[in-house]
MINUSE-352789 format. One line per field, with one value per residue: chain; residue in three letters; x, y, z of N, C-alpha, C in turn. Coordinates in steps of 0.2 Angstrom, whole numbers. Layout:
N
kette = (A,...) $
rest = (ALA,...) $
n.px = (X,...) $
n.py = (Y,...) $
n.pz = (Z,...) $
ca.px = (X,...) $
ca.py = (Y,...) $
ca.pz = (Z,...) $
c.px = (X,...) $
c.py = (Y,...) $
c.pz = (Z,...) $
***
This chain:
283
kette = (A,A,A,A,A,A,A,A,A,A,A,A,A,A,A,A,A,A,A,A,A,A,A,A,A,A,A,A,A,A,A,A,A,A,A,A,A,A,A,A,A,A,A,A,A,A,A,A,A,A,A,A,A,A,A,A,A,A,A,A,A,A,A,A,A,A,A,A,A,A,A,A,A,A,A,A,A,A,A,A,A,A,A,A,A,A,A,A,A,A,A,A,A,A,A,A,A,A,A,A,A,A,A,A,A,A,A,A,A,A,A,A,A,A,A,A,A,A,A,A,A,A,A,A,A,A,A,A,A,A,A,A,A,A,A,A,A,A,A,A,A,A,A,A,A,A,A,A,A,A,A,A,A,A,A,A,A,A,A,A,A,A,A,A,A,A,A,A,A,A,A,A,A,A,A,A,A,A,A,A,A,A,A,A,A,A,A,A,A,A,A,A,A,A,A,A,A,A,A,A,A,A,A,A,A,A,A,A,A,A,A,A,A,A,A,A,A,A,A,A,A,A,A,A,A,A,A,A,A,A,A,A,A,A,A,A,A,A,A,A,A,A,A,A,A,A,A,A,A,A,A,A,A,A,A,A,A,A,A,A,A,A,A,A,A,A,A,A,A,A,A,A,A,A,A,A,A,A,A,A,A,A,A) $
rest = (MET,SER,ILE,ILE,THR,PRO,GLY,ARG,GLU,ARG,GLY,GLY,ALA,PRO,PRO,ALA,VAL,ALA,LEU,ARG,TRP,SER,GLU,PRO,VAL,VAL,GLY,GLY,ALA,ALA,VAL,VAL,SER,PRO,TYR,LEU,LEU,THR,THR,SER,ILE,LEU,ASP,GLY,SER,GLU,ARG,THR,GLY,SER,VAL,ASP,PHE,GLY,VAL,HIS,THR,HIS,ALA,ASP,ALA,LEU,LEU,VAL,TRP,PRO,HIS,LEU,GLY,SER,MET,THR,LEU,HIS,THR,ARG,THR,ALA,VAL,ARG,ARG,LEU,ILE,PRO,GLY,GLN,GLY,MET,TRP,VAL,PRO,PRO,ASP,THR,PRO,HIS,ALA,SER,SER,PRO,ASP,PRO,GLY,SER,VAL,GLY,CYS,TYR,THR,TYR,VAL,ALA,ARG,THR,ALA,VAL,PRO,PRO,PRO,TRP,SER,THR,LEU,ARG,PRO,MET,ARG,VAL,GLY,ARG,ALA,LEU,GLN,GLU,MET,LEU,LEU,HIS,LEU,GLY,ALA,THR,SER,MET,ALA,ASP,ASP,LEU,ARG,LEU,ARG,THR,GLN,ARG,VAL,ILE,LEU,GLU,MET,LEU,GLN,GLU,ASP,PRO,LEU,PRO,VAL,ILE,GLU,VAL,PRO,VAL,PRO,GLU,ASP,ARG,ARG,ILE,GLN,ALA,LEU,ALA,HIS,ASP,VAL,MET,ARG,ASP,PRO,ASP,ASP,ASP,ARG,SER,LEU,GLU,GLU,TRP,ALA,ALA,ARG,HIS,ALA,LEU,SER,VAL,ARG,THR,VAL,THR,ARG,ALA,PHE,SER,CYS,ASP,LEU,GLY,MET,SER,PHE,THR,ARG,TRP,ARG,SER,LEU,VAL,ARG,MET,SER,ALA,ALA,THR,ALA,LEU,LEU,THR,GLN,GLY,HIS,PRO,VAL,ASN,LEU,VAL,ALA,HIS,ARG,CYS,GLY,TYR,SER,THR,THR,SER,ALA,PHE,SER,ALA,ALA,PHE,ARG,ARG,VAL,THR,GLY,THR,SER,PRO,THR,GLU,TYR,LEU,ARG,LYS,GLN,SER,ALA,PRO,ALA,PRO,CYS) $
n.px = (-187,-177,-162,-162,-159,-155,-164,-176,-182,-183,-174,-170,-161,-168,-175,-167,-175,-193,-204,-213,-227,-240,-236,-235,-226,-233,-233,-232,-240,-231,-232,-234,-248,-251,-247,-245,-236,-220,-202,-190,-173,-164,-148,-139,-126,-116,-119,-117,-120,-135,-147,-156,-174,-189,-207,-218,-230,-238,-247,-249,-249,-237,-223,-211,-195,-180,-167,-153,-145,-153,-169,-177,-193,-203,-219,-233,-237,-228,-211,-202,-190,-184,-178,-170,-182,-193,-206,-215,-231,-238,-251,-260,-257,-253,-244,-227,-210,-193,-179,-164,-154,-137,-126,-133,-145,-160,-177,-191,-207,-219,-236,-249,-263,-276,-274,-273,-278,-294,-293,-281,-280,-274,-258,-247,-238,-227,-222,-207,-200,-185,-187,-197,-191,-181,-189,-195,-184,-179,-189,-187,-174,-175,-180,-196,-211,-226,-239,-233,-226,-236,-244,-233,-232,-245,-244,-234,-242,-251,-242,-239,-248,-245,-241,-236,-218,-214,-213,-204,-212,-210,-218,-223,-223,-237,-238,-232,-224,-215,-209,-197,-188,-191,-185,-172,-168,-172,-162,-149,-149,-140,-138,-137,-144,-155,-172,-175,-164,-165,-178,-173,-165,-172,-180,-190,-203,-201,-214,-222,-217,-218,-232,-236,-230,-238,-251,-250,-244,-247,-239,-225,-210,-198,-202,-205,-192,-186,-191,-185,-172,-171,-176,-165,-156,-160,-157,-142,-137,-142,-132,-122,-114,-107,-116,-111,-106,-117,-126,-118,-118,-132,-134,-133,-124,-120,-119,-129,-139,-144,-148,-158,-168,-170,-177,-188,-195,-196,-198,-189,-172,-158,-150,-158,-170,-164,-162,-174,-179,-172,-175,-182,-199,-213,-219) $
n.py = (396,402,405,414,416,429,427,424,435,448,463,480,494,508,503,503,502,503,494,477,478,473,460,450,438,423,417,403,398,401,397,383,373,369,381,399,408,411,415,421,424,436,439,452,455,453,459,470,485,486,474,462,463,458,457,451,440,434,421,421,433,446,452,464,467,475,467,471,485,492,491,490,492,490,495,496,509,516,519,513,515,505,505,498,493,498,491,484,479,469,465,448,442,455,463,466,471,467,469,467,481,484,476,475,465,458,453,442,440,428,428,417,416,414,419,433,447,455,470,472,473,482,490,494,503,495,493,486,481,479,468,460,457,449,438,434,429,419,409,404,398,389,373,368,363,361,367,377,384,389,397,406,412,418,428,436,441,449,458,465,475,487,505,511,516,530,529,534,538,537,542,535,539,538,543,542,552,557,545,540,551,552,539,541,551,544,534,541,551,561,569,585,593,605,607,612,607,594,592,596,586,575,578,586,600,612,615,605,595,601,602,588,581,588,585,571,566,575,584,596,595,598,595,582,576,579,570,558,560,561,548,540,545,540,527,528,534,525,515,520,531,547,562,573,566,560,570,575,564,564,575,588,603,608,603,609,613,601,595,604,601,588,589,596,586,575,580,580,580,572,564,563,557,544,540,538,529,518,517,508,499,506,499) $
n.pz = (964,950,941,926,908,896,886,891,899,890,885,891,891,883,867,850,839,836,847,844,846,843,840,852,860,866,883,894,909,924,937,947,952,969,972,974,970,962,960,948,943,935,930,926,925,916,905,892,884,874,870,861,859,866,864,875,883,899,906,920,933,935,945,943,949,955,962,964,958,944,934,918,913,900,893,882,883,890,897,911,924,936,953,968,980,973,963,950,945,934,926,921,904,899,887,887,889,896,907,918,919,913,924,934,945,942,947,945,950,949,949,953,942,947,961,960,967,964,962,957,943,933,928,940,952,965,982,986,998,1009,1017,1012,999,1004,1009,998,991,999,999,987,989,999,1006,1011,1020,1011,1016,1025,1015,1008,1017,1019,1006,1005,1015,1009,998,1004,1010,999,996,1002,1002,987,982,972,954,941,926,909,896,880,864,853,840,825,819,828,834,831,834,848,853,850,859,871,870,872,883,888,877,871,862,855,854,841,834,836,829,816,813,812,801,803,807,819,824,821,830,842,843,841,853,863,859,859,871,880,886,885,874,881,895,894,890,902,911,905,907,921,924,919,928,940,939,938,950,958,956,962,956,958,961,953,942,937,934,922,913,912,904,910,913,925,942,950,942,938,950,953,942,944,957,953,945,953,966,976,982,974,982,993,988,985,998,1003,995,999,1013,1027,1025,1034,1049) $
ca.px = (-184,-172,-159,-165,-155,-158,-169,-183,-185,-177,-175,-165,-161,-174,-173,-166,-181,-199,-206,-218,-233,-245,-235,-232,-225,-237,-229,-236,-240,-225,-234,-236,-252,-256,-243,-247,-231,-212,-198,-185,-169,-160,-142,-137,-119,-111,-122,-114,-125,-142,-149,-163,-180,-195,-213,-221,-235,-238,-253,-249,-247,-230,-221,-205,-192,-173,-163,-147,-145,-159,-172,-181,-199,-207,-226,-235,-237,-223,-205,-201,-184,-185,-172,-172,-188,-198,-208,-221,-236,-240,-257,-259,-258,-251,-238,-221,-202,-190,-173,-161,-149,-131,-123,-138,-148,-167,-182,-198,-210,-225,-242,-254,-269,-282,-272,-273,-285,-298,-291,-275,-281,-270,-252,-247,-231,-228,-217,-205,-194,-179,-190,-201,-187,-178,-194,-196,-177,-179,-194,-184,-168,-176,-185,-201,-218,-232,-242,-230,-224,-243,-245,-228,-234,-252,-242,-231,-246,-253,-237,-238,-254,-242,-241,-230,-214,-216,-209,-204,-214,-208,-223,-220,-228,-240,-238,-227,-220,-210,-207,-190,-185,-191,-181,-165,-167,-171,-155,-144,-152,-135,-137,-139,-148,-160,-178,-174,-159,-169,-182,-170,-161,-177,-184,-198,-203,-202,-221,-224,-214,-221,-239,-236,-229,-244,-258,-250,-242,-250,-234,-220,-204,-194,-204,-204,-184,-184,-192,-180,-166,-172,-177,-159,-152,-160,-152,-135,-137,-142,-126,-116,-111,-108,-120,-109,-105,-124,-128,-115,-121,-139,-135,-133,-118,-119,-123,-134,-144,-147,-152,-164,-171,-172,-182,-194,-198,-197,-200,-184,-165,-156,-148,-165,-173,-161,-163,-182,-180,-169,-178,-187,-206,-215,-222) $
ca.py = (402,399,410,413,419,435,425,423,442,452,470,484,501,509,500,507,502,502,486,475,477,469,452,448,431,421,413,399,399,399,395,376,372,373,386,405,412,409,420,420,429,437,442,456,458,452,463,477,488,484,467,461,465,454,459,445,441,428,419,423,440,446,458,465,471,474,466,475,490,495,487,494,489,493,493,499,517,520,515,514,512,503,504,494,497,498,485,486,475,468,459,443,444,461,464,469,469,470,465,472,485,480,476,474,459,458,447,442,435,426,426,414,421,413,422,440,450,459,477,472,472,486,490,499,503,493,494,479,483,474,462,457,454,442,433,430,425,413,404,400,394,385,368,368,359,364,371,382,387,393,402,412,415,422,434,440,445,454,464,469,479,493,510,511,521,533,527,539,534,541,540,534,542,534,547,539,556,559,540,539,556,550,533,543,554,540,530,546,557,567,573,592,595,609,605,614,603,587,592,596,579,570,582,589,606,613,616,598,591,603,600,580,580,591,582,564,565,580,589,598,591,599,592,574,575,579,563,553,561,559,541,538,547,537,521,530,535,518,511,522,536,553,566,577,563,559,576,576,559,566,581,595,606,608,599,613,613,595,595,608,598,582,591,597,580,570,583,580,580,566,561,562,551,538,538,537,522,512,517,502,501,506,492) $
ca.pz = (961,946,937,919,904,893,882,895,899,886,885,895,889,877,861,845,836,840,849,840,852,840,839,858,861,872,887,897,917,928,944,948,957,972,974,973,967,961,958,944,944,929,931,919,927,910,899,890,879,873,868,856,863,863,868,877,889,903,908,926,934,935,948,941,954,955,968,964,952,940,930,914,910,893,891,876,883,895,899,918,927,943,957,973,984,969,959,945,945,926,926,916,898,897,883,890,888,902,910,922,916,913,929,939,946,942,949,941,953,945,954,949,940,953,967,959,969,959,961,953,935,929,929,946,956,971,987,987,1004,1009,1020,1006,996,1007,1010,991,989,1005,997,982,991,1005,1005,1017,1019,1007,1020,1027,1009,1006,1021,1017,1001,1006,1019,1005,994,1009,1010,992,997,1005,998,983,981,966,950,936,920,903,891,874,859,848,835,822,816,833,838,830,838,855,854,850,865,876,870,873,887,889,872,874,856,857,851,834,832,836,823,810,813,809,795,806,809,826,825,821,835,848,843,842,860,867,858,860,877,885,889,880,873,886,901,892,890,909,913,902,910,928,925,918,934,946,939,939,956,962,954,966,954,962,958,948,936,935,930,916,910,910,900,913,913,932,946,953,937,938,957,952,938,948,962,949,943,959,972,981,979,971,989,998,984,986,1005,1004,992,1004,1019,1028,1025,1040,1052) $
c.px = (-178,-168,-160,-160,-158,-163,-175,-186,-180,-179,-170,-166,-166,-171,-172,-172,-188,-201,-212,-224,-238,-243,-232,-231,-228,-234,-235,-236,-234,-226,-237,-242,-250,-253,-245,-242,-224,-209,-192,-180,-165,-154,-138,-130,-115,-113,-118,-118,-132,-142,-155,-169,-185,-200,-216,-226,-235,-246,-255,-248,-240,-228,-213,-202,-184,-171,-157,-147,-151,-162,-175,-186,-203,-214,-227,-235,-232,-216,-203,-195,-186,-179,-175,-177,-193,-200,-214,-225,-238,-245,-256,-261,-257,-245,-233,-215,-198,-184,-169,-156,-143,-128,-127,-141,-156,-172,-189,-202,-218,-230,-247,-260,-274,-280,-272,-279,-288,-295,-285,-275,-278,-263,-252,-240,-233,-222,-214,-199,-189,-183,-194,-196,-183,-183,-195,-190,-177,-183,-190,-178,-170,-181,-190,-208,-222,-236,-239,-227,-231,-244,-239,-230,-241,-249,-239,-236,-250,-249,-237,-244,-251,-242,-235,-225,-214,-211,-210,-206,-212,-213,-220,-225,-231,-240,-232,-222,-215,-208,-200,-185,-184,-186,-174,-164,-166,-164,-150,-147,-146,-135,-141,-142,-153,-166,-178,-169,-162,-174,-179,-167,-166,-182,-191,-197,-205,-209,-224,-223,-217,-228,-240,-235,-235,-249,-256,-248,-244,-244,-229,-214,-199,-195,-203,-197,-182,-185,-187,-174,-166,-173,-170,-155,-153,-157,-145,-133,-137,-135,-121,-112,-112,-112,-118,-108,-112,-126,-125,-118,-129,-140,-134,-125,-116,-122,-130,-141,-148,-150,-158,-169,-174,-177,-188,-199,-200,-199,-195,-177,-164,-154,-154,-169,-171,-162,-170,-183,-177,-171,-182,-194,-208,-219,-230) $
c.py = (398,406,409,418,425,433,424,429,446,458,474,491,502,506,505,506,501,494,484,473,473,462,450,440,429,416,408,401,397,397,388,376,367,379,393,409,409,414,418,426,429,441,445,459,457,454,468,479,485,477,466,461,460,455,452,445,435,427,420,431,440,453,458,470,469,473,469,480,492,490,492,490,493,491,497,507,520,515,517,510,511,502,500,497,497,492,488,480,474,463,454,445,451,461,468,467,471,466,470,475,482,481,475,466,460,452,448,437,434,425,423,418,420,417,429,442,455,466,478,470,476,487,496,498,499,494,487,481,477,467,457,453,448,437,429,426,419,408,399,396,390,380,369,365,364,369,378,387,392,398,408,416,421,429,438,444,450,461,468,474,487,498,511,516,523,531,532,535,539,537,539,535,537,537,545,546,558,552,539,545,554,544,536,547,549,536,535,552,562,571,580,596,599,606,606,609,596,586,592,589,574,573,583,596,606,613,609,594,594,601,593,578,583,587,574,562,570,584,591,594,592,595,584,572,575,572,559,554,559,552,538,539,543,530,522,531,529,514,514,528,542,558,571,573,561,565,577,571,560,573,588,597,607,605,603,612,607,593,598,604,592,584,592,591,575,574,583,579,573,561,558,556,545,535,535,530,517,512,510,504,501,500,493) $
c.pz = (956,943,929,915,900,888,884,895,896,886,890,893,883,870,856,839,839,841,845,845,849,839,846,857,867,877,891,905,919,934,944,953,962,974,971,969,967,959,954,944,937,930,926,921,921,904,899,884,878,870,863,861,860,867,870,883,893,905,916,927,935,940,947,947,954,962,970,958,951,936,924,911,905,893,885,876,887,895,907,920,934,947,963,978,979,964,954,944,937,927,921,909,895,893,887,888,894,904,914,917,917,921,936,939,946,944,946,946,950,950,950,948,945,959,966,962,964,957,957,946,931,932,935,950,962,975,987,992,1004,1012,1016,1002,998,1008,1003,988,994,1002,991,983,996,1004,1012,1015,1015,1011,1023,1021,1008,1010,1021,1012,1001,1010,1014,1000,998,1009,1005,992,1000,1001,994,984,974,961,944,930,914,898,884,869,855,841,832,819,822,837,838,834,846,857,854,856,871,877,872,877,889,883,872,867,858,852,843,831,831,830,817,808,810,804,797,808,816,828,826,828,842,848,844,849,864,866,861,867,882,888,883,879,879,893,899,892,897,913,911,906,918,929,924,925,940,946,940,946,961,961,959,963,957,958,953,941,933,932,924,911,908,906,903,913,920,937,950,949,937,944,956,948,941,953,959,947,949,966,979,979,978,979,993,995,985,993,1007,1001,997,1011,1021,1027,1032,1043,1052) $
***
């Protein structure tokens, strides 16, 4: 295990400009044979605001998971905000950009390509409970015989097959007409501009925006913005902010309106959502 600087895994809050998905930096294997996995830690406690982005790939698979606070993972089609208990599996050679959000600690567990189970060939959410987190961190901080380390790593890979906790996915539009608009909304989820005002701001007609969201993402602008706001809300709640403050920072004038919107997206209340995320995985 090692602590890495923002130059290794770059990213965080939604970018101000579109990421260069056609030009990913190719990374080398992070796992040394005969080992099956290794974990790196990125401390975002000194970060303020956004940082430069870099789309990159790895020869090995990657499990992205936050130890403290939240992380943001960008892939070509979606943005995912992860909180403790949640993880995201990134198959080998998959372009992505990620980092812990400011004030958070994020972890990257690299899994050797040869150890990846065949079903894990696509992006997928995974449960990374407290016990599994401690095992991964313990491996990096403790010396042990190779045979014991390998047995422990095999157990960890088996534990990763548990049912995942739901992750809010915010789809990213490919339609260039609405990409700049979408990035603006993701950057400022508390902005309460109406659809008409957003369209005018980007010199688009309401009809164009409505059709683009429907055809490209299969949902209305209102539904999509709710996903953006609820994704931001999960990170703020994880940081310990009270529900009324989170409601305000996500663009809601009342706590009841925010709680109702949160329930529509996640199926539960903000406090219950956090309780489920922090509950130990069943034996």
